[in-house]
C-alpha positions as CSV (number, residue, x, y, z in Angstrom):
1,M,-107.3,-55.9,-191.1
2,Y,-111.2,-56.0,-191.3
3,Y,-111.8,-52.7,-189.5
4,L,-114.3,-51.4,-192.0
5,E,-116.1,-54.8,-192.4
6,L,-116.5,-55.0,-188.6
7,I,-118.1,-51.6,-188.5
8,Q,-120.4,-52.3,-191.4
9,R,-121.3,-55.7,-189.8
10,F,-122.0,-54.0,-186.5
11,W,-124.4,-51.5,-188.1
12,D,-126.2,-54.3,-189.9
13,F,-126.5,-56.2,-186.6
14,N,-127.6,-53.3,-184.8
15,K,-130.7,-52.9,-187.1
16,T,-132.3,-55.9,-185.3
17,A,-130.3,-56.1,-182.1
18,K,-130.9,-52.4,-180.9
19,I,-127.6,-52.1,-179.0
20,S,-127.7,-49.4,-176.2
21,P,-125.4,-46.4,-176.5
22,T,-123.1,-47.8,-173.8
23,E,-122.7,-51.0,-175.5
24,I,-121.9,-49.1,-178.8
25,S,-119.4,-46.9,-177.2
26,L,-117.5,-49.9,-175.5
27,Y,-117.6,-51.9,-178.7
28,F,-116.2,-49.1,-180.9
29,Y,-113.6,-48.3,-178.3
30,L,-112.5,-51.9,-178.3
31,L,-112.6,-52.0,-182.0
32,K,-110.3,-48.8,-182.0
33,I,-107.8,-50.6,-179.6
34,G,-107.7,-53.6,-182.0
35,Y,-107.2,-51.5,-185.1
36,E,-104.4,-49.4,-183.4
37,N,-102.7,-52.7,-182.2
38,V,-103.3,-54.2,-185.8
39,R,-105.0,-57.3,-184.1
40,Y,-108.3,-58.0,-182.8
41,D,-107.5,-59.8,-179.6
42,F,-105.7,-57.7,-176.8
43,K,-105.6,-57.1,-173.1
44,I,-107.0,-53.9,-171.3
45,S,-108.2,-53.5,-167.9
46,D,-111.7,-52.5,-166.8
47,I,-110.3,-49.6,-164.9
48,E,-108.7,-48.2,-168.0
49,L,-111.8,-48.6,-170.0
50,G,-113.8,-46.8,-167.4
51,K,-111.4,-43.9,-167.4
52,E,-111.3,-43.6,-171.2
53,L,-115.2,-43.8,-171.5
54,G,-116.2,-42.2,-168.3
55,L,-117.9,-45.4,-167.0
56,T,-117.9,-47.2,-163.7
57,R,-116.2,-50.6,-163.4
58,K,-119.8,-52.1,-162.6
59,T,-121.0,-50.5,-165.9
60,I,-118.0,-51.8,-167.9
61,K,-118.6,-55.3,-166.5
62,S,-122.3,-55.5,-167.3
63,T,-121.7,-54.0,-170.7
64,K,-119.0,-56.4,-171.8
65,E,-121.3,-59.2,-170.7
66,K,-124.0,-58.0,-172.9
67,L,-121.6,-57.6,-175.9
68,K,-120.5,-61.1,-175.3
69,S,-124.2,-62.4,-175.0
70,L,-124.7,-60.7,-178.4
71,G,-121.7,-62.5,-179.9
72,L,-119.8,-59.4,-180.7
73,I,-116.8,-60.2,-178.3
74,Q,-115.3,-62.8,-176.3
75,F,-113.3,-62.0,-173.2
76,Q,-111.5,-63.8,-170.2
77,S,-110.9,-62.1,-166.8
78,K,-108.7,-63.0,-164.2
79,N,-108.6,-61.2,-160.8
80,G,-106.1,-58.3,-160.7
81,L,-105.0,-58.8,-164.4
82,P,-106.2,-56.8,-167.5
83,C,-109.2,-58.6,-169.4
84,H,-108.3,-60.5,-172.6
85,Y,-110.7,-59.5,-175.5
86,R,-111.3,-60.8,-178.8
87,L,-113.7,-59.2,-181.3
88,L,-115.9,-61.6,-183.3
89,L,-116.6,-61.3,-187.0
90,N,-120.2,-62.8,-186.9
91,P,-122.4,-61.6,-183.9
92,N,-124.6,-64.5,-182.7
93,S,-123.2,-66.9,-185.2
94,T,-123.3,-70.7,-184.3
95,K,-119.6,-70.7,-185.3
96,K,-118.9,-67.5,-183.4
97,K,-116.3,-69.2,-181.1
98,K,-114.2,-70.1,-184.1
99,E,-114.6,-67.0,-186.2
100,Y,-112.4,-64.3,-184.9
101,F,-109.3,-62.2,-185.9
102,S,-106.0,-62.7,-184.2
């Protein structure tokens, strides 16, 4: 697993990207889930994320969109089902769709 490497890359990336506290909280919670599951792709619902982080579903939705636009995560949503997340290795990389942990 590349847990520490992802943390270091995140903080290096944050020097220029200036990620909000809410985005940092969601990213690190997703990273924690990945680490606990020994893989960086997993499923979790917005409702569960909201309960764990004390955020509304609306905030979760906008925050994960921001993390996606920054190239930190990929996700796929289906109505009524938990969201499938994938943590990416290189933020805003041109190869970001190919470089991920599974």
